[in-house]
N, C-alpha and C positions, 0 to 999 in steps of 0.2 A: 857578321863574316859572310853570308849568303850574298848580301848585295855586293859585296866585293869582288866576288866571282860571277856575277852577271845574273843573279836571279831577279825576278820580277818583283814589285811589291806585293801583290797578292799571293805569290808562293811564300813569301815571308810570313804574311799575315794571317794566312789560311790556318796553320795549327792553333793560333792565340784566339781565333774567332771559333773554331770547333771546341776548343776548351771552354770557352764562353758559354757556348750553347750545352754543353754537359751540365756545366756548374749550373746554370740556369735550370735545366731540366730537373737537376738534382733539388735546386730549391724549391720548384713547383712540387715536386713529389713530397719533399718534407712539409710542405704546408698543406698538402692534401693528407697526410698522416696526421698531422696535428687537427685539422677538421674531423677526420674520421673518427679520432679518438675521442674529441668531445661530443660528436654524434652518438657513440656508443655508451658513453658515460649517460647522456640525458635520456638515451632511448631505454636504456636499461631501467631507468628509474620511473619511466612514464609518468611526467610530472602532471599532477590533476591541479587545474588552476581553480582555486576556490571552492573545490568541490563540484563544481558546476560545468566545467568543460575539459574535456580530456583531451590534451594535446597529442597529435601523431606526428611524430619527426619523420622527414623523408630526407634522405641524404641528397646531395645534389645532383642533377641531371648530367647525363653524359656531355652535353655541350658547354657545361659551366667546367666541369673537370679538364676538358680539352683545351678552354679559353684559358683557364689557369695556367696549365703547363705552357701554352703558347705563349703567353704573357711572361711566362718564366725564362723561355728560351731567347724571347726577342729582347728582354733586358739584358741577360747575360752576352749576347751578340752585340748590343749595342755599345756596353760597357767594355767588352773587349776592342771594338773597334776605334772607341774613344782611346783608349789606353795605348794600342798599338799605334795609332796617329801622330802620338806624341814623339815616338822614336823612329819613325820612318819618314824621312824628309824626300819629297818629290822635286 
């Protein structure tokens, strides 16, 4: 309907792209929560490898966390752009 009253393609696509970014960010946060829960489970047990080596678990560095969130947002935006491109003809 917006296209019929003169809206630009980007004006129509923008809400869907933002929604894709939000869903991608939520997916990235969900993945981080799963990783954190696994980290907490294994770190709490302090796994002793054959009684010789004690493994010290360290959670992901900040760069990896930001990269994971960025990838989630990028995939969400890319997916929404592909989906919206089907319905918007130029």
